[in-house]
C-alpha positions as CSV (number, residue, x, y, z in Angstrom):
1,M,0.4,102.8,84.8
2,T,-2.0,103.8,82.2
3,Y,-2.6,102.6,78.7
4,V,-3.6,104.6,75.6
5,L,-5.2,103.3,72.4
6,V,-4.9,105.7,69.5
7,R,-6.6,105.2,66.1
8,F,-6.1,107.3,63.0
9,S,-5.5,107.2,59.2
10,V,-2.4,108.5,57.5
11,E,-1.7,109.6,54.0
12,N,1.4,107.4,53.7
13,L,2.5,104.8,56.2
14,A,6.3,105.2,55.5
15,K,6.1,109.0,56.0
16,W,4.1,108.8,59.2
17,K,6.5,106.0,60.6
18,A,9.5,108.2,60.2
19,V,7.9,111.1,62.1
20,F,6.6,108.7,64.7
21,E,10.0,107.4,65.3
22,E,11.5,110.9,65.6
23,A,8.8,111.8,68.2
24,A,10.2,109.2,70.7
25,A,11.7,112.0,72.8
26,L,8.4,113.9,72.9
27,R,6.6,110.7,74.1
28,K,9.2,110.0,76.7
29,S,9.1,113.6,78.1
30,F,5.5,113.0,78.8
31,G,6.1,109.7,80.6
32,S,5.9,107.1,77.8
33,V,7.4,103.8,78.9
34,G,6.7,102.1,75.5
35,V,4.5,102.1,72.5
36,R,3.5,99.5,69.8
37,A,2.1,100.5,66.4
38,F,0.0,98.5,64.1
39,S,-1.5,99.0,60.7
40,K,-4.5,97.1,59.4
41,A,-3.6,94.1,57.3
42,D,-6.1,95.2,54.5
43,N,-5.4,98.9,54.7
44,P,-1.9,99.8,55.9
45,N,-2.7,103.5,56.1
46,E,-5.1,102.8,59.0
47,V,-3.0,102.8,62.2
48,V,-3.6,101.7,65.7
49,I,-1.1,102.6,68.6
50,V,-1.0,101.0,72.1
51,G,1.0,103.1,74.5
52,E,2.0,102.7,78.1
53,Y,2.5,105.8,80.2
54,A,3.6,106.2,83.7
55,D,1.0,108.9,84.5
56,K,-2.4,109.4,83.0
57,E,-2.4,113.2,83.5
58,K,0.9,113.6,81.7
59,A,-0.2,111.4,78.9
60,M,-3.4,113.5,78.5
61,Q,-1.2,116.7,78.5
62,M,0.9,115.2,75.7
63,F,-2.2,114.5,73.5
64,Q,-3.3,118.1,74.0
65,S,0.1,119.6,73.4
66,Q,1.1,121.8,70.4
67,E,4.1,119.5,69.8
68,F,1.8,116.5,69.4
69,R,-0.4,118.5,67.0
70,E,2.6,119.5,64.9
71,A,4.0,115.9,64.8
72,T,0.6,114.5,63.7
73,A,0.5,117.2,60.9
74,R,4.1,116.4,59.7
75,G,3.3,112.7,59.7
76,G,0.2,113.1,57.5
77,V,-2.4,112.1,60.0
78,K,-5.9,112.6,58.5
79,G,-8.1,114.3,60.9
80,P,-7.8,114.2,64.7
81,P,-6.7,110.9,66.1
82,E,-9.2,108.9,68.4
83,V,-7.5,108.7,71.7
84,T,-8.9,106.3,74.4
85,F,-7.4,105.8,77.9
86,L,-7.6,102.3,79.2
87,N,-7.4,100.6,82.6
88,E,-5.9,97.1,82.7
89,V,-8.4,94.5,83.9
90,V,-6.5,91.3,83.7
91,N,-3.1,90.2,82.3
92,L,-3.0,86.5,81.6
93,P,0.1,84.6,80.4
94,A,-1.6,82.9,77.3
């Protein structure tokens, strides 16, 4: 399992959210097993996504794909997103 942290700004959160939800099939086709999206409390147009993918290579392919670039453009993402791949170090119950 690999995790991905994605940060970016959007023009309009509601517009972006609709496109993000439509792109579920795209994410799944590249091995996504789930994502959570957050916006900053003091600036809802700044978004952070934490995604879980079955395979790092397939996830990397998605973030480099034309389909991903088109979806981010449709969603009003400002500039290229910052994408960071993460390795889980520890998972504690609380």
